[in-house]
Biopython code that builds the backbone (N, CA, C, O; Angstrom):
import numpy as np
from Bio.PDB.StructureBuilder import StructureBuilder

atoms = [
    (1, "UNK", "N", (0.823, -1.188, 0.000)),
    (1, "UNK", "CA", (0.000, 0.000, 0.000)),
    (1, "UNK", "C", (0.870, 1.256, 0.000)),
    (1, "UNK", "O", (0.492, 2.275, -0.578)),
    (2, "UNK", "N", (2.040, 1.184, 0.650)),
    (2, "UNK", "CA", (2.931, 2.350, 0.666)),
    (2, "UNK", "C", (3.358, 2.733, -0.749)),
    (2, "UNK", "O", (3.376, 3.912, -1.101)),
    (3, "UNK", "N", (3.701, 1.728, -1.556)),
    (3, "UNK", "CA", (4.149, 2.040, -2.919)),
    (3, "UNK", "C", (2.994, 2.577, -3.761)),
    (3, "UNK", "O", (3.209, 3.436, -4.616)),
    (4, "UNK", "N", (1.769, 2.087, -3.536)),
    (4, "UNK", "CA", (0.621, 2.604, -4.282)),
    (4, "UNK", "C", (0.373, 4.071, -3.927)),
    (4, "UNK", "O", (0.077, 4.887, -4.800)),
    (5, "UNK", "N", (0.496, 4.395, -2.650)),
    (5, "UNK", "CA", (0.332, 5.797, -2.241)),
    (5, "UNK", "C", (1.419, 6.678, -2.864)),
    (5, "UNK", "O", (1.148, 7.780, -3.341)),
    (6, "UNK", "N", (2.663, 6.162, -2.850)),
    (6, "UNK", "CA", (3.770, 6.923, -3.434)),
    (6, "UNK", "C", (3.551, 7.149, -4.926)),
    (6, "UNK", "O", (3.858, 8.221, -5.448)),
    (7, "UNK", "N", (3.026, 6.148, -5.604)),
    (7, "UNK", "CA", (2.743, 6.288, -7.033)),
    (7, "UNK", "C", (1.674, 7.353, -7.264)),
    (7, "UNK", "O", (1.803, 8.193, -8.155)),
    (8, "UNK", "N", (0.622, 7.309, -6.454)),
    (8, "UNK", "CA", (-0.448, 8.307, -6.587)),
    (8, "UNK", "C", (0.091, 9.712, -6.323)),
    (8, "UNK", "O", (-0.231, 10.651, -7.050)),
    (9, "UNK", "N", (0.917, 9.853, -5.273)),
    (9, "UNK", "CA", (1.489, 11.153, -4.947)),
    (9, "UNK", "C", (2.419, 11.654, -6.049)),
    (9, "UNK", "O", (2.611, 12.861, -6.198)),
    (10, "UNK", "N", (2.998, 10.729, -6.824)),
    (10, "UNK", "CA", (3.878, 11.100, -7.938)),
    (10, "UNK", "C", (3.079, 11.429, -9.197)),
    (10, "UNK", "O", (3.656, 11.749, -10.236)),
    (11, "UNK", "N", (1.744, 11.347, -9.101)),
    (11, "UNK", "CA", (0.900, 11.712, -10.232)),
    (11, "UNK", "C", (0.457, 10.552, -11.100)),
    (11, "UNK", "O", (-0.223, 10.751, -12.107)),
    (12, "UNK", "N", (0.833, 9.346, -10.721)),
    (12, "UNK", "CA", (0.402, 8.192, -11.518)),
    (12, "UNK", "C", (-1.080, 7.926, -11.265)),
    (12, "UNK", "O", (-1.577, 8.155, -10.163)),
    (13, "UNK", "N", (-1.772, 7.450, -12.275)),
    (13, "UNK", "CA", (-3.210, 7.200, -12.158)),
    (13, "UNK", "C", (-3.547, 5.716, -12.228)),
    (13, "UNK", "O", (-4.708, 5.333, -12.088)),
    (14, "UNK", "N", (-2.530, 4.878, -12.445)),
    (14, "UNK", "CA", (-2.792, 3.450, -12.591)),
    (14, "UNK", "C", (-1.526, 2.669, -12.234)),
    (14, "UNK", "O", (-0.409, 3.148, -12.432)),
    (15, "UNK", "N", (-1.720, 1.465, -11.709)),
    (15, "UNK", "CA", (-0.595, 0.599, -11.394)),
    (15, "UNK", "C", (-0.958, -0.815, -11.833)),
    (15, "UNK", "O", (-2.127, -1.199, -11.781)),
    (16, "UNK", "N", (0.018, -1.580, -12.257)),
    (16, "UNK", "CA", (-0.248, -2.940, -12.708)),
    (16, "UNK", "C", (0.780, -3.902, -12.161)),
    (16, "UNK", "O", (1.873, -3.497, -11.767)),
    (17, "UNK", "N", (0.436, -5.161, -12.134)),
    (17, "UNK", "CA", (1.356, -6.186, -11.684)),
    (17, "UNK", "C", (0.940, -7.528, -12.246)),
    (17, "UNK", "O", (-0.155, -7.674, -12.788)),
    (18, "UNK", "N", (1.809, -8.494, -12.116)),
    (18, "UNK", "CA", (1.508, -9.862, -12.522)),
    (18, "UNK", "C", (1.525, -10.757, -11.299)),
    (18, "UNK", "O", (2.308, -10.536, -10.374)),
    (19, "UNK", "N", (0.682, -11.749, -11.287)),
    (19, "UNK", "CA", (0.606, -12.643, -10.129)),
    (19, "UNK", "C", (0.348, -14.068, -10.592)),
    (19, "UNK", "O", (-0.381, -14.300, -11.556)),
    (20, "UNK", "N", (0.943, -15.000, -9.905)),
    (20, "UNK", "CA", (0.685, -16.420, -10.130)),
    (20, "UNK", "C", (-0.604, -16.762, -9.394)),
    (20, "UNK", "O", (-0.624, -16.766, -8.163)),
    (21, "UNK", "N", (-1.667, -17.047, -10.114)),
    (21, "UNK", "CA", (-2.965, -17.289, -9.475)),
    (21, "UNK", "C", (-2.997, -18.583, -8.678)),
    (21, "UNK", "O", (-3.930, -18.813, -7.909)),
    (22, "UNK", "N", (-2.000, -19.420, -8.851)),
    (22, "UNK", "CA", (-1.923, -20.665, -8.077)),
    (22, "UNK", "C", (-0.968, -20.535, -6.891)),
    (22, "UNK", "O", (-0.617, -21.532, -6.259)),
    (23, "UNK", "N", (-0.551, -19.310, -6.595)),
    (23, "UNK", "CA", (0.353, -19.056, -5.481)),
    (23, "UNK", "C", (-0.291, -19.565, -4.189)),
    (23, "UNK", "O", (-1.418, -19.194, -3.860)),
    (24, "UNK", "N", (0.422, -20.405, -3.473)),
    (24, "UNK", "CA", (-0.129, -21.030, -2.268)),
    (24, "UNK", "C", (-0.273, -20.056, -1.102)),
    (24, "UNK", "O", (-0.961, -20.361, -0.127)),
    (25, "UNK", "N", (0.364, -18.895, -1.187)),
    (25, "UNK", "CA", (0.271, -17.916, -0.111)),
    (25, "UNK", "C", (-0.901, -16.961, -0.285)),
    (25, "UNK", "O", (-1.080, -16.058, 0.532)),
    (26, "UNK", "N", (-1.700, -17.138, -1.327)),
    (26, "UNK", "CA", (-2.888, -16.315, -1.525)),
    (26, "UNK", "C", (-2.604, -14.930, -2.080)),
    (26, "UNK", "O", (-3.311, -13.975, -1.759)),
    (27, "UNK", "N", (-1.576, -14.812, -2.910)),
    (27, "UNK", "CA", (-1.212, -13.502, -3.466)),
    (27, "UNK", "C", (-2.372, -12.847, -4.206)),
    (27, "UNK", "O", (-2.566, -11.636, -4.099)),
    (28, "UNK", "N", (-3.133, -13.620, -4.943)),
    (28, "UNK", "CA", (-4.252, -13.061, -5.701)),
    (28, "UNK", "C", (-5.248, -12.366, -4.770)),
    (28, "UNK", "O", (-5.698, -11.257, -5.061)),
    (29, "UNK", "N", (-5.587, -13.000, -3.669)),
    (29, "UNK", "CA", (-6.530, -12.393, -2.710)),
    (29, "UNK", "C", (-5.964, -11.101, -2.120)),
    (29, "UNK", "O", (-6.694, -10.133, -1.908)),
    (30, "UNK", "N", (-4.659, -11.098, -1.858)),
    (30, "UNK", "CA", (-4.035, -9.892, -1.301)),
    (30, "UNK", "C", (-4.180, -8.733, -2.276)),
    (30, "UNK", "O", (-4.591, -7.641, -1.884)),
    (31, "UNK", "N", (-3.848, -8.960, -3.541)),
    (31, "UNK", "CA", (-3.919, -7.881, -4.529)),
    (31, "UNK", "C", (-5.355, -7.442, -4.768)),
    (31, "UNK", "O", (-5.622, -6.250, -4.918)),
    (32, "UNK", "N", (-6.278, -8.390, -4.805)),
    (32, "UNK", "CA", (-7.686, -8.014, -4.984)),
    (32, "UNK", "C", (-8.176, -7.201, -3.793)),
    (32, "UNK", "O", (-8.981, -6.285, -3.962)),
    (33, "UNK", "N", (-7.706, -7.522, -2.596)),
    (33, "UNK", "CA", (-8.122, -6.757, -1.411)),
    (33, "UNK", "C", (-7.576, -5.331, -1.443)),
    (33, "UNK", "O", (-8.100, -4.447, -0.764)),
    (34, "UNK", "N", (-6.520, -5.109, -2.234)),
    (34, "UNK", "CA", (-5.953, -3.763, -2.400)),
    (34, "UNK", "C", (-6.634, -3.007, -3.538)),
    (34, "UNK", "O", (-6.285, -1.858, -3.811)),
    (35, "UNK", "N", (-7.602, -3.638, -4.203)),
    (35, "UNK", "CA", (-8.348, -2.965, -5.256)),
    (35, "UNK", "C", (-7.943, -3.326, -6.669)),
    (35, "UNK", "O", (-8.522, -2.811, -7.626)),
    (36, "UNK", "N", (-6.947, -4.212, -6.824)),
    (36, "UNK", "CA", (-6.560, -4.633, -8.170)),
    (36, "UNK", "C", (-7.643, -5.538, -8.762)),
    (36, "UNK", "O", (-8.258, -6.331, -8.049)),
    (37, "UNK", "N", (-7.866, -5.413, -10.059)),
    (37, "UNK", "CA", (-8.817, -6.264, -10.769)),
    (37, "UNK", "C", (-8.110, -6.928, -11.948)),
    (37, "UNK", "O", (-7.287, -6.309, -12.622)),
    (38, "UNK", "N", (-8.438, -8.179, -12.185)),
    (38, "UNK", "CA", (-7.838, -8.901, -13.311)),
    (38, "UNK", "C", (-8.361, -8.317, -14.618)),
    (38, "UNK", "O", (-9.570, -8.178, -14.804)),
    (39, "UNK", "N", (-7.447, -7.976, -15.521)),
    (39, "UNK", "CA", (-7.841, -7.456, -16.829)),
    (39, "UNK", "C", (-7.348, -8.343, -17.954)),
    (39, "UNK", "O", (-7.771, -8.194, -19.100)),
    (40, "UNK", "N", (-6.460, -9.262, -17.633)),
    (40, "UNK", "CA", (-5.915, -10.151, -18.655)),
    (40, "UNK", "C", (-5.383, -11.403, -17.972)),
    (40, "UNK", "O", (-4.829, -11.343, -16.875)),
    (41, "UNK", "N", (-5.558, -12.521, -18.632)),
    (41, "UNK", "CA", (-5.040, -13.776, -18.084)),
    (41, "UNK", "C", (-4.212, -14.474, -19.141)),
    (41, "UNK", "O", (-4.520, -14.424, -20.332)),
    (42, "UNK", "N", (-3.165, -15.119, -18.691)),
    (42, "UNK", "CA", (-2.277, -15.853, -19.587)),
    (42, "UNK", "C", (-2.265, -17.313, -19.176)),
    (42, "UNK", "O", (-2.443, -17.649, -18.005)),
    (43, "UNK", "N", (-2.058, -18.148, -20.130)),
    (43, "UNK", "CA", (-1.945, -19.576, -19.860)),
    (43, "UNK", "C", (-0.578, -20.037, -20.364)),
    (43, "UNK", "O", (-0.196, -19.746, -21.497)),
    (44, "UNK", "N", (0.137, -20.741, -19.531)),
    (44, "UNK", "CA", (1.442, -21.254, -19.916)),
    (44, "UNK", "C", (1.371, -22.772, -19.904)),
    (44, "UNK", "O", (0.960, -23.373, -18.912)),
    (45, "UNK", "N", (1.767, -23.382, -20.993)),
    (45, "UNK", "CA", (1.774, -24.837, -21.097)),
    (45, "UNK", "C", (3.186, -25.356, -20.894)),
    (45, "UNK", "O", (4.153, -24.744, -21.347)),
    (46, "UNK", "N", (3.298, -26.475, -20.219)),
    (46, "UNK", "CA", (4.590, -27.111, -20.016)),
    (46, "UNK", "C", (4.491, -28.577, -20.369)),
    (46, "UNK", "O", (3.449, -29.205, -20.180)),
    (47, "UNK", "N", (5.575, -29.116, -20.880)),
    (47, "UNK", "CA", (5.642, -30.538, -21.170)),
    (47, "UNK", "C", (7.031, -30.999, -20.814)),
    (47, "UNK", "O", (8.010, -30.507, -21.375)),
    (48, "UNK", "N", (7.139, -31.939, -19.890)),
    (48, "UNK", "CA", (8.466, -32.458, -19.573)),
    (48, "UNK", "C", (9.023, -33.256, -20.747)),
    (48, "UNK", "O", (8.295, -34.002, -21.403)),
    (49, "UNK", "N", (10.290, -33.096, -21.002)),
    (49, "UNK", "CA", (10.954, -33.839, -22.059)),
    (49, "UNK", "C", (11.754, -34.966, -21.416)),
    (49, "UNK", "O", (12.739, -34.728, -20.717)),
    (50, "UNK", "N", (11.327, -36.156, -21.657)),
    (50, "UNK", "CA", (11.992, -37.311, -21.055)),
    (50, "UNK", "C", (13.150, -37.756, -21.951)),
    (50, "UNK", "O", (13.014, -37.853, -23.171)),
    (51, "UNK", "N", (14.261, -38.014, -21.330)),
    (51, "UNK", "CA", (15.433, -38.479, -22.075)),
    (51, "UNK", "C", (15.429, -39.996, -22.095)),
    (51, "UNK", "O", (15.073, -40.634, -21.104)),
    (52, "UNK", "N", (15.820, -40.572, -23.210)),
    (52, "UNK", "CA", (15.894, -42.042, -23.324)),
    (52, "UNK", "C", (17.095, -42.579, -22.619)),
    (52, "UNK", "O", (17.316, -43.790, -22.611)),
]
sb = StructureBuilder()
sb.init_structure("model")
sb.init_model(0)
sb.init_chain("A")
sb.init_seg("    ")
for serial, (resi, resn, name, xyz) in enumerate(atoms, 1):
    if name == "N":
        sb.init_residue(resn, " ", resi, " ")
    sb.init_atom(name, np.array(xyz, "f"), 0.0, 1.0, " ", f" {name:<3s}", serial, name[0])
structure = sb.get_structure()
């Protein structure tokens, strides 16, 4: 919240960040409680490559 206030005091009107929605510490809930809203979602696919 301190950095958001500092940004506002510096004249900024918007702030953005990225978050891992599967974060076990509940990062998404923390950011939403600060007023952030999801505007875009990304999906990352992974496939392990097994060596013979």
